[in-house]
C-alpha positions in Angstrom: -14.0 -9.8 -3.9 -13.1 -10.8 -0.4 -9.4 -10.3 0.6 -7.1 -11.3 3.3 -5.6 -7.8 4.0 -2.0 -8.7 3.1 -2.8 -10.7 -0.1 -1.0 -8.1 -2.2 -1.4 -10.0 -5.6 -5.2 -9.8 -5.3 -5.1 -6.0 -4.7 -3.0 -5.6 -7.8 -5.5 -7.5 -9.9 -8.5 -5.6 -8.4 -6.9 -2.2 -9.1 -6.3 -3.1 -12.7 -9.9 -4.4 -12.9 -11.1 -0.9 -12.2 -9.8 0.3 -15.6 -9.4 -2.7 -17.8 -12.6 -3.4 -19.7 -13.9 -6.0 -22.2 -12.2 -5.7 -25.5 -9.1 -4.0 -24.1 -5.5 -5.0 -24.5 -3.6 -6.1 -21.3 -0.1 -7.4 -20.7 1.3 -9.9 -18.2 5.0 -9.4 -18.0 5.6 -12.5 -15.9 3.1 -15.3 -16.7 4.3 -17.7 -13.9 1.6 -20.1 -13.1 -1.0 -18.1 -15.1 -3.1 -16.6 -12.3 -2.6 -13.0 -13.4 -2.9 -13.9 -17.1 -6.2 -15.6 -16.3 -7.4 -12.6 -14.3 -6.6 -10.3 -17.2 -8.5 -12.6 -19.6 -11.5 -12.4 -17.3 -11.2 -8.6 -17.5 -10.9 -8.2 -21.3 -13.2 -11.1 -22.2 -13.4 -12.9 -25.5 -13.2 -9.7 -27.5 -10.0 -8.5 -25.8 -6.3 -9.5 -26.0 -3.8 -10.5 -23.4 -0.1 -10.9 -24.1 1.9 -12.8 -21.5 5.6 -13.2 -21.2 7.8 -15.8 -19.4 11.3 -17.2 -20.0 10.3 -20.7 -18.8 8.5 -23.1 -21.0 6.9 -24.9 -18.1 5.4 -21.7 -16.8 3.8 -21.0 -20.2 2.5 -24.6 -20.4 0.9 -24.2 -17.0 -0.5 -20.9 -18.0 -1.8 -22.3 -21.3 -3.6 -25.1 -19.5 -5.2 -22.8 -17.0 -6.4 -20.5 -19.7 -7.9 -23.3 -21.8 -9.8 -24.4 -18.7 -11.1 -20.9 -18.4 -12.4 -21.0 -22.0 -9.8 -18.7 -23.6 -8.5 -18.9 -27.2 -4.7 -19.4 -26.6 -1.9 -18.9 -29.1 1.8 -19.7 -28.6 3.8 -17.2 -30.6 7.3 -17.5 -31.9 9.8 -14.7 -31.8 10.0 -14.3 -35.6 6.2 -13.5 -35.7 6.7 -10.3 -33.7 5.6 -7.6 -33.4 2.1 -8.8 -32.8 -1.1 -7.6 -34.5 -4.0 -6.5 -32.4 -6.5 -9.4 -32.2 -8.7 -11.1 -29.7 -7.3 -14.0 -27.7 -4.3 -14.8 -25.5 -0.8 -14.7 -26.9 1.9 -16.5 -24.9 5.5 -15.4 -25.5 8.6 -17.4 -24.4 10.6 -14.3 -24.0 12.0 -12.0 -21.3 9.7 -9.2 -20.1 12.3 -6.6 -21.1 11.4 -7.4 -24.8 7.9 -6.2 -24.5 8.4 -3.1 -26.7 9.4 -5.3 -29.6 6.2 -7.3 -29.3 3.4 -4.9 -28.4 2.4 -2.2 -30.8 -0.9 -1.1 -29.3 -1.5 0.8 -26.0 -2.5 -1.6 -23.2 -5.0 -0.5 -20.5 -3.4 -2.8 -18.0 0.0 -4.2 -17.3 0.8 -6.6 -14.4 4.0 -8.2 -13.1 4.9 -10.5 -10.2 8.6 -10.3 -9.8 10.9 -12.9 -8.2 10.9 -16.6 -9.1 8.2 -19.1 -10.3 6.4 -20.6 -7.3 7.3 -24.3 -7.3 10.0 -23.7 -9.9 13.7 -23.2 -9.9 14.7 -20.5 -7.4 17.8 -19.6 -9.4 15.7 -18.6 -12.3 14.3 -15.2 -11.3 13.7 -11.7 -12.5 16.7 -9.3 -12.2 16.8 -5.6 -11.4 18.2 -4.5 -14.8 15.7 -6.4 -16.9 12.8 -5.7 -14.7 13.4 -1.9 -14.7 13.8 -2.0 -18.5 10.5 -3.8 -18.8 8.8 -1.3 -16.5 10.2 1.6 -18.5 8.9 0.1 -21.8 5.5 -0.6 -20.2 5.1 2.9 -19.0 5.8 4.2 -22.5 3.3 1.8 -24.0 0.5 2.3 -21.5 -2.7 3.9 -22.6 -3.9 7.1 -21.1 -5.9 6.1 -18.0 -4.2 2.7 -18.0 -2.5 1.2 -14.9 0.7 -0.8 -14.3 0.7 -3.1 -11.2 3.9 -4.7 -9.9 4.3 -7.0 -6.9 7.8 -6.9 -5.5 9.3 -9.7 -3.3 12.2 -8.5 -1.2 12.6 -11.6 1.0 14.4 -14.0 -1.3 18.1 -13.9 -2.2 18.6 -11.0 -4.7 15.1 -9.7 -3.9 16.2 -6.7 -1.9 18.4 -5.4 -4.7 15.5 -5.8 -7.2 13.1 -4.2 -4.7 15.4 -1.2 -4.3 15.8 -0.8 -8.1 12.0 -1.0 -8.7 11.2 1.3 -5.9 13.7 3.9 -7.3 12.0 3.6 -10.7 8.5 4.2 -9.4 9.6 6.9 -7.0 11.1 8.9 -9.9 8.3 8.6 -12.4 7.2 12.0 -13.7 4.4 13.2 -11.4 2.9 15.3 -14.2 2.2 12.0 -16.1 1.8 9.3 -13.5 0.1 8.8 -10.1 1.9 6.1 -8.1 0.4 4.1 -5.3 2.5 2.0 -2.9 0.8 -0.7 -0.8 2.8 -2.6 1.8 2.7 -4.3 5.1 4.6 -1.7 7.1 5.5 -3.8 10.1 6.9 -6.7 8.0 10.0 -5.7 6.1 10.3 -8.9 4.1 6.6 -9.0 3.0 5.8 -8.5 -0.7 4.6 -5.0 -1.6 2.7 -3.5 -4.5 3.2 -0.5 -6.8 0.4 0.7 -9.1 1.1 3.5 -11.5 -1.7 5.2 -13.4 -1.0 7.1 -16.6 -2.8 10.5 -16.6 -1.9 11.7 -20.0 
């Protein structure tokens, strides 16, 4: 895969792709326009499962259409059908990412999130420090041994710096006997997005 050096989102997908295999379970905490969800589907294949979360119905519709075009079996799941059973296909949840522990009952090999707001959407609808950290805590607890959590953080928009600080504090304080944590950033551009990847060792 060819990259522009600073395309952080692509690096997150590639680092998950090193451990997520066909048949695995993977989670997208922030479906957005469906690019990460589709990338996860391509990793797990038709025998795997991807569960994707977003609070915006338009985001899930865009994601649904992108996945159908990619050949995925897509289900839109209602809250009262949770927790989910382990089965192949894509499950779209119109829920906040900090509700992941109430939905997912199996250990995912990959979890991904792009924080901030929906590209092309309402800029006042965005992820928040408290809910994002809660979602990351739950994801780390759920993650399978050898699994990875990839999170792209956007400090440049209003409120982004506060979320970036909270997420950075979370990753910097993960137990180093359980997790390796990689930080990838453009060091000479303070407002550029940056990537955390945590790998669960045990």
